[in-house]
C-alpha positions in Angstrom: 35.4 -15.3 24.0 35.2 -14.4 27.7 34.7 -17.0 30.4 31.3 -15.6 31.3 30.3 -15.6 27.4 31.7 -19.2 27.3 29.4 -20.3 30.4 26.3 -18.6 28.8 26.8 -20.3 25.4 26.9 -23.6 27.6 23.8 -22.8 29.4 22.0 -21.9 26.1 23.3 -25.5 24.4 21.8 -27.4 27.5 18.3 -25.4 27.1 18.3 -26.2 23.4 18.9 -30.1 24.3 16.5 -29.9 27.0 13.4 -29.0 24.9 14.6 -30.9 21.4 12.5 -34.1 22.3 9.4 -32.4 23.2 9.6 -30.4 19.9 10.0 -33.5 17.7 7.0 -35.2 19.4 4.7 -32.2 18.9 5.9 -31.8 15.2 5.2 -35.5 14.6 1.7 -35.1 15.9 1.1 -32.2 13.6 2.5 -34.0 10.7 0.0 -37.2 11.5 3.2 -39.3 11.9 2.5 -40.4 15.4 0.5 -43.6 15.0 -0.2 -45.1 18.3 3.2 -45.2 19.6 2.1 -44.4 23.1 0.3 -47.6 23.3 3.1 -49.8 22.8 2.5 -53.5 23.0 -1.4 -53.1 23.2 -1.5 -52.7 19.4 -0.3 -56.3 18.0 2.2 -56.1 15.1 -0.3 -57.6 12.5 -2.8 -54.9 13.4 -0.4 -52.2 12.8 -1.3 -51.9 9.0 -4.8 -51.1 10.1 -4.0 -48.0 12.2 -5.3 -44.9 10.7 -4.1 -41.6 12.0 -6.8 -38.9 12.9 -4.8 -35.6 12.6 -6.9 -33.5 14.8 -4.0 -31.8 16.4 -3.1 -30.2 12.8 -6.9 -29.3 12.3 -6.8 -27.4 15.6 -4.0 -25.4 15.0 -4.9 -24.6 11.6 -8.5 -23.5 12.7 -6.7 -20.9 14.9 -3.7 -19.9 12.5 -6.1 -19.3 9.5 -7.8 -16.3 11.5 -4.4 -14.6 12.5 -3.4 -12.1 9.7 -1.4 -8.7 10.5 -2.7 -5.9 8.7 -0.4 -3.2 10.0 1.1 -1.3 12.9 -0.5 2.1 14.2 1.6 4.7 16.0 -0.1 6.5 18.9 -2.4 9.2 18.0 -2.5 7.8 14.7 -5.8 7.1 12.7 -3.8 4.8 10.0 -1.2 2.1 10.0 2.4 3.3 9.6 3.5 3.3 6.2 7.4 3.0 7.1 6.8 0.0 9.5 4.7 -1.5 6.9 7.3 -1.2 4.1 9.8 -2.8 6.5 6.9 -5.8 6.9 6.8 -6.2 3.2 10.2 -6.0 2.4 10.9 -8.9 4.4 7.9 -10.9 2.9 6.4 -11.1 6.4 2.8 -11.6 5.4 4.0 -15.1 4.2 6.6 -15.6 6.9 4.3 -14.7 9.8 1.6 -17.0 9.0 4.5 -19.9 9.2 5.4 -18.5 12.6 2.0 -18.2 14.0 1.6 -22.2 13.1 4.8 -22.8 14.6 4.0 -20.9 17.7 0.6 -22.8 18.0 2.5 -26.3 17.5 5.6 -25.9 19.5 4.4 -23.4 22.2 6.5 -20.4 20.7 8.2 -18.8 18.0 11.0 -16.1 17.7 11.4 -12.8 15.5 15.1 -12.3 14.9 16.1 -8.9 13.7 19.3 -8.1 12.0 21.1 -6.1 9.4 20.5 -7.1 5.5 23.6 -8.2 4.3 23.3 -6.6 0.9 22.3 -3.1 2.3 23.1 -2.4 6.0 20.5 0.3 5.9 17.8 -2.3 5.5 16.4 -4.4 8.6 16.3 -8.1 8.0 13.4 -9.5 10.1 13.0 -13.4 9.9 11.2 -16.0 12.1 12.7 -18.9 13.6 11.2 -22.0 15.0 11.7 -22.8 18.9 13.6 -26.1 17.5 16.2 -23.9 16.2 16.7 -21.5 18.7 17.3 -21.2 22.5 16.9 -18.3 24.8 17.7 -17.0 28.4 15.4 -14.6 30.1 16.3 -11.9 32.6 14.1 -12.8 35.7 13.9 -8.9 36.6 12.7 -7.3 33.4 11.3 -10.6 31.6 13.3 -9.7 28.4 15.5 -11.9 26.6 19.0 -11.6 27.8 20.9 -14.1 25.4 19.7 -16.4 22.5 21.7 -19.1 20.5 20.9 -20.8 17.4 23.1 -23.9 16.0 23.5 -23.7 12.4 22.7 -27.4 11.2 24.5 -26.8 7.8 27.8 -27.0 9.6 27.6 -30.6 11.4 30.7 -32.4 12.3 31.1 -36.0 12.0 28.9 -36.8 15.2 26.2 -34.5 14.0 26.9 -31.7 16.3 26.7 -28.4 14.7 30.3 -26.7 14.4 28.9 -22.9 14.1 26.2 -21.1 15.9 24.7 -17.5 15.9 24.9 -16.1 19.4 22.6 -13.0 20.2 23.6 -10.4 23.1 22.2 -7.3 24.0 24.6 -5.2 21.7 25.7 -7.6 19.1 25.1 -10.8 16.9 28.1 -13.1 16.6 28.8 -15.8 14.6 30.7 -18.5 16.9 32.6 -21.7 16.0 33.5 -24.7 18.0 37.1 -25.2 18.5 38.8 -28.6 19.5 38.1 -29.3 23.2 34.7 -27.6 23.2 35.3 -23.9 23.5 33.5 -21.4 21.2 35.4 -18.6 19.6 33.8 -15.6 17.7 34.7 -15.6 14.0 32.0 -12.8 12.9 30.6 -9.9 14.6 27.9 -7.4 14.1 27.7 -4.5 16.8 24.3 -2.9 16.9 24.7 -1.2 20.2 21.0 -1.1 21.0 21.2 -2.4 24.1 18.7 -5.3 23.9 18.7 -8.8 22.4 17.5 -8.6 18.5 15.2 -12.1 19.4 11.7 -11.6 20.6 9.4 -14.7 21.4 6.0 -15.1 20.4 4.6 -17.1 23.1 1.4 -19.3 23.0 -0.6 -19.9 26.6 2.1 -18.5 28.5 1.9 -18.3 32.2 3.7 -16.6 35.1 5.2 -19.7 36.2 6.1 -20.8 32.5 7.3 -18.1 30.1 8.1 -20.7 27.2 4.4 -21.3 26.7 2.5 -24.6 25.7 1.2 -26.3 22.4 -2.1 -25.9 21.4 -2.4 -29.4 21.0 -1.7 -30.5 24.6 -5.2 -31.0 25.4 -5.8 -32.9 22.0 -3.0 -35.6 21.7 -4.3 -37.8 24.4 -7.9 -38.1 22.7 -6.3 -38.3 19.5 -4.6 -41.5 20.2 -7.6 -42.9 22.1 -9.8 -42.2 18.7 -6.9 -43.9 16.6 -7.2 -46.8 18.8 -11.0 -46.9 18.2 -10.6 -46.5 14.5 -8.1 -49.3 14.6 -10.5 -51.4 16.3 -13.4 -50.5 13.9 -10.9 -51.6 11.1 -10.4 -54.9 12.5 -14.3 -55.3 13.3 -15.1 -54.3 9.6 -12.5 -56.9 8.3 -13.9 -60.0 10.4 -17.6 -58.9 11.1 -19.0 -56.2 8.5 -20.1 -59.0 6.0 -21.9 -61.7 7.3 -19.9 -64.8 8.0 -21.0 -68.1 6.4 -21.0 -71.5 7.7 -21.2 -74.9 5.9 -22.2 -78.2 8.0 -21.8 -81.6 5.8 -19.2 -80.0 3.3 -16.0 -82.0 2.1 -12.7 -80.7 1.2 -13.4 -81.4 -2.4 -16.3 -78.7 -2.4 -14.0 -76.0 -2.1 -11.8 -76.6 -5.1 -12.4 -75.5 -8.7 -13.1 -77.1 -11.9 -9.4 -78.0 -12.4 -9.0 -79.2 -8.9 -7.1 -76.2 -7.4 -7.9 -74.8 -4.0 -10.5 -71.9 -4.1 -8.7 -69.0 -2.4 -10.3 -68.2 1.0 -11.3 -64.5 -0.1 -13.1 -65.9 -3.2 -15.3 -68.2 -1.0 -15.8 -65.7 1.5 -17.4 -62.9 -0.8 -18.4 -65.2 -3.5 -22.0 -64.6 -4.6 -23.0 -68.3 -5.0 -22.0 -71.3 -3.2 -22.8 -75.0 -3.8 -21.9 -78.3 -2.4 -22.4 -81.6 -3.5 -24.0 -83.2 -0.5 -27.5 -82.9 -0.6 -27.7 -83.2 3.2 -25.3 -80.4 3.9 -26.6 -77.1 5.4 -25.5 -73.6 4.4 -26.3 -70.4 6.4 -25.0 -67.3 7.8 -24.3 -65.0 10.9 -25.7 -61.9 11.6 -23.5 -59.0 10.7 -22.3 -57.2 13.3 -23.4 -53.5 14.4 -20.5 -51.1 13.7 -22.2 -48.1 15.2 -21.0 -48.7 18.7 -17.2 -47.8 17.4 -18.5 -44.7 15.4 -20.3 -43.7 18.7 -17.2 -43.8 20.6 -15.3 -41.9 18.1 -18.0 -39.1 18.0 -17.6 -39.1 21.9 -13.9 -38.3 21.4 -14.6 -35.7 18.7 -17.1 -33.8 21.2 -14.4 -33.6 23.8 -11.8 -32.2 21.3 -14.3 -29.9 20.5 -14.6 -29.1 24.2 -11.1 -28.7 25.1 -10.2 -26.7 21.9 -12.6 -24.3 21.2 -13.3 -25.9 17.6 -17.0 -26.1 16.7 -17.7 -30.0 16.4 -18.8 -29.3 12.6 -14.9 -28.7 12.0 -14.3 -32.3 13.0 -16.7 -33.8 10.3 -19.9 -34.2 12.5 -23.4 -32.8 11.2 -26.6 -32.8 13.0 -29.8 -34.1 11.2 -31.1 -30.4 10.5 -28.2 -28.4 8.9 -27.6 -25.2 11.3 -28.3 -21.7 10.0 -25.9 -18.9 9.5 -26.7 -17.5 12.8 -26.3 -20.7 14.6 -22.9 -21.5 12.6 -21.7 -17.9 13.9 -23.0 -18.5 17.3 -20.9 -22.0 17.5 -17.8 -20.3 16.6 -17.8 -17.6 19.5 -15.5 -19.7 21.7 -13.2 -20.0 18.5 -13.1 -16.2 18.1 -12.4 -15.4 21.7 -9.5 -17.9 21.8 -8.2 -16.3 18.6 -8.4 -12.8 19.9 -6.5 -14.1 23.1 -3.6 -15.4 20.8 -3.7 -12.0 19.1 -2.9 -10.2 22.3 -0.3 -12.8 23.2 1.6 -12.4 19.7 1.3 -8.6 19.5 3.9 -7.5 22.3 6.5 -9.7 20.1 5.5 -8.5 17.0 5.8 -4.9 18.3 9.0 -5.3 20.1 10.4 -6.6 17.0 8.9 -3.8 14.6 10.7 -1.4 17.0 14.2 -3.0 16.8 13.6 -3.1 13.0 12.7 0.8 12.9 15.8 1.5 15.1 18.2 -0.3 12.7 16.5 1.5 9.6 17.2 4.9 11.3 13.7 5.5 12.6 12.5 8.4 14.3 12.2 6.6 17.9 8.8 7.4 18.3 7.3 3.7 18.1 7.3 3.2 22.1 3.4 3.3 21.9 2.7 0.9 18.9 -0.4 -1.1 18.3 -0.8 -4.2 16.2 -3.7 -3.9 13.8 -5.2 -7.6 13.0 -7.4 -8.6 10.6 -11.0 -9.3 12.3 -10.9 -13.1 13.1 -14.9 -13.1 13.2 -17.0 -14.3 9.7 -19.8 -12.0 9.5 -21.5 -11.8 6.1 -20.3 -8.7 3.9 -23.7 -7.3 3.9 -24.4 -7.6 7.5 -21.0 -5.7 8.2 -21.7 -3.2 5.6 -25.3 -2.3 7.2 -23.9 -2.2 10.7 -21.2 0.3 9.5 -23.5 2.4 7.4 -25.8 2.9 10.2 -22.8 4.1 12.5 -21.6 6.5 10.0 -25.2 7.9 9.2 -25.6 8.2 13.1 -22.3 10.5 13.2 -20.7 7.9 15.6 -18.1 6.6 13.0 -16.2 8.6 10.7 -16.3 7.2 7.1 -12.4 6.8 7.2 -12.7 4.5 10.2 -15.3 2.7 8.5 -13.1 1.6 5.9 -11.1 -0.6 8.5 -14.1 -2.0 10.0 -15.0 -3.2 6.5 -11.8 -5.2 6.1 -10.3 -3.2 3.5 -6.2 -3.2 3.6 -4.1 -0.5 4.6 -3.1 0.0 0.8 -6.7 0.0 -0.2 -7.5 2.6 2.6 -4.7 4.8 1.3 -6.1 4.5 -2.2 -9.6 5.5 -1.0 -8.3 8.5 0.9 -6.5 9.4 -2.6 -9.6 9.1 -4.6 -11.8 11.1 -2.2 -9.4 14.0 -2.0 -9.1 14.1 -5.8 -13.1 14.3 -5.9 -13.3 17.1 -3.4 -10.6 19.0 -5.6 -12.7 18.5 -8.6 -15.9 19.5 -6.8 -17.5 22.6 -8.7 -18.4 24.4 -5.3 -14.6 23.7 -4.0 -13.2 25.2 -7.2 -15.4 28.4 -7.0 -14.4 28.7 -3.2 -10.7 28.5 -4.0 -11.2 31.3 -6.9 -12.5 33.8 -4.4 -10.2 36.3 -3.1 -9.0 36.1 0.2 -10.4 38.3 2.8 -7.8 40.4 4.7 -7.9 39.8 8.4 -8.4 43.7 9.2 -11.5 44.0 6.9 -14.7 43.3 7.7 -17.1 41.4 5.5 -19.7 43.3 3.9 -23.1 43.5 5.8 
């Protein structure tokens, strides 16, 4: 391995180490494992068992990811999705894998599409998605394209837990490299694709001109989640101490708190017992008023409202309902910001998906006509089927929309649209008028039809 390549690998290793801590933090929030660690000494040890994790970060991510679904890729000038590219997509199980990649990109700020050659069949492209935890990249500042990528192979860790092997992605090759004594790397496997570009493409969430790495979708939610978890912990403490009216006894003796066998009555039994009696008739028994815990729930609702505001997720998704249930139209109106956010994410992810599919098509010996490629996404909105069908029928009857285009608007999959086209063509072939017309002799070009 040349000295410039060694320096490139070192820079990629540093980039990977720099981002690992943040990735672990975001993952713990998504998994609901980050339990008020930021509050430190503000949470007494004896109260830790009352801590409950409100997993609003996961809810926000899934509310967006559930509306992200790729239905195909369309070439310029074509009305239908491209079957060749869709075959590559299906052959690599990317329906399922892309759903995982979208979640990962929303959690970590980015994920990566990696293209290579299938080990069992060199003519088949292998397309996978990788987490940003497992892969680091460097960008070319002039073209904004990836100029190198590095993926440690964690199944090859040495005694110190450091990966001994890794994949290095360069513009003309993918290399399997191994760490040698002294920290130097050596190439032990080579796949030369000679495509002139790195076969790693990022799917970036919330990218900026000053931050091409993107941001997690949970960034604005984690602080509110910590605050809400603390409010619920305080609610749990108040519930334990003051939700049940506290009793008091004046003039009682220690013997009044023993059973018939002379054994002390447990504190919890005396606390929640239905009956309580003392021997001294002059003793006085009473109870304090139970605490009103609605102030705690009001604080939690306040935090939930703020989560809704910063995440575009409707308040009803967070578990809060109004006294009067909203109508279907009101629900759809409340989801409009969420739908707009999903459409923005679709635009952000489309470029990476299209570049990855172009690379896969070139490996498969494609036609090279995929420069103008469009990702076809499922409609993220939730209109009723009847309303959608009514709108499409009016457009078709007015001549604004062809019948074939209406199938896509109705949400039919590419495979079903192809089947409908076959059925339509078959019905046309069997139409008596069409059969009769085909049976008529053709009129020569130099003859005029009879008057």
